[in-house]
C-alpha positions, 0 to 999 in steps of 0.5 A, a space after each residue: 142405819 148400821 155404821 158398816 153399811 156399804 163398807 163405810 168405815 170409821 173410827 169415830 163414835 160421833 160418826 157412828 151415832 150420826 149413821 142412825 137414820 134419825 138424828 134425834 132417835 133415842 139409843 138406849 144406853 147412849 147419851 149425846 151432848 154437844 157444846 159449841 164455842 163460837 169464839 174459838 170455833 170449836 165444837 165438842 161432842 161427847 158420846 157416852 156409852 153407858 151399858 151393854 145395850 148401847 155398846 151393841 147398838 154402837 158396836 163400841 166398847 162402853 165408855 166416853 168418846 169426846 170429839 173436838 171438831 176444829 175446822 182450822 186445826 191443820 192451819 198454821 195459826 197460832 191464835 187458833 191452835 193454842 186455845 185448841 191445845 188448851 181444849 185437848 188438855 182440858 179433856 185429857 185431864 178430865 178423862 184421866 183425873 189429872 196427868 200431873 199427878 201420875 206416871 204417864 207413858 205416851 205410846 205414839 202408834 203408826 208408821 213414821 215412813 207413811 205420812 197419814 200414819 205418822 201422827 203418833 211418832 211425830 207427836 212423840 218427837 215433840 214431847 217434853 219427856 221428864 221421867 229421866 230427869 225425875 229419876 236422876 234428880 229426885 222428887 224434890 226436883 220434880 216438886 220445885 219444877 212442878 212437873 209430872 213424869 212423862 215417858 214416851 215410845 213410838 213402837 213402830 208397826 209389825 212390818 218394821 219390828 215383827 212385833 205387836 204394839 201390845 207386846 212392846 208396850 207390855 214389856 215397857 209397862 213391866 219395866 217402867 210401871 206407868 200408872 196411865 198410858 195415852 195412845 196416839 194414833 191416826 184414824 179413819 173417818 167416814 166424812 172427808 170434812 173431818 179429815 185433819 180437823 177432828 180429835 177423838 179422846 176416849 177412855 176405852 183404849 183403841 184397836 190399831 188399824 181397825 179403821 182401815 181393816 187391819 186389826 191388831 191386838 186391842 190396847 186397853 186396860 184389859 190387855 195391858 193392865 194399866 188405864 188407857 186413854 186413846 187420842 186420834 185424828 182421822 187422816 184417811 177416809 175409805 174410797 168406798 165411803 166417798 163413792 157411796 156418799 156421793 152416789 147416795 146424795 145424787 140418787 136422793 136428789 133425783 128422787 129415788 126411793 129409799 129401798 132403791 137407793 140402798 139396793 144400788 149402793 149395796 151393789 156398788 159396795 161389792 165392786 173392787 174398791 175396797 182397801 183403798 184410802 184417800 188422804 188430802 194432798 196437804 197431809 205432810 204439813 197437816 200432820 206436822 201442824 197437828 202433831 205439834 198441837 197435840 204435843 203442846 197439849 200433853 206438854 202443858 198437862 205435865 209441865 207448866 214451864 212449857 
């Protein structure tokens, strides 16, 4: 099954992989591994797209996509979220080769004024930035406090600035010369059960707005000239996806044949419900909580005093 059938939109590589009709079907050039920690109640799925065949089948760039599913992530539970921050930090370090050893720029994408899209700016608000301290007090200060160099920016959206995020970031990169960029952004999911409970980390960069059909220039190593890691959390789901998934389950239970189900859903997809997105009613508190968890993960990678 194609991941875009019936207009279903998702930014998650895991959901694209799940969209194939058979869970155990072999996709050439794609490797999937799973790890579930029962004590932490955290599941980690890694999808590696190894070559062009895999990229074509998945419709995603070659690279590694790590999905952390944490059903209690949006809850105000320190005993749950601290281990979750440690998991996020572990995989950030794994993909980057170690954050403390490099000069890092965090780019918090999104619109601060629109809550489901404010994850990136809210993460930036909670970061412990250190670049200015190291520049003022020197490398000896850095070594004494065992810290990495971290700077951060929330570039806003084109409607606020008149500029693409990629244009702003290229200017910042030219001036500050970071060795690695971590882009934080809100994503779109196919499943409502993954909203505010899932973190995707990838070394392929990101195309801001792609999940909601508002594609902007890609942010990746090719476009920015610097290695890019993208971290995102799905905060919205396409309304058409909810309708289609609900109707598909209902029709299958009623005994309709496969081709009848597909035919009906293709007709539904033509109705005018596109470009409508749904987010949970608790999104304000959820984004606040999740942004803090992510920022703590990044802070712990940079500075052990956090």
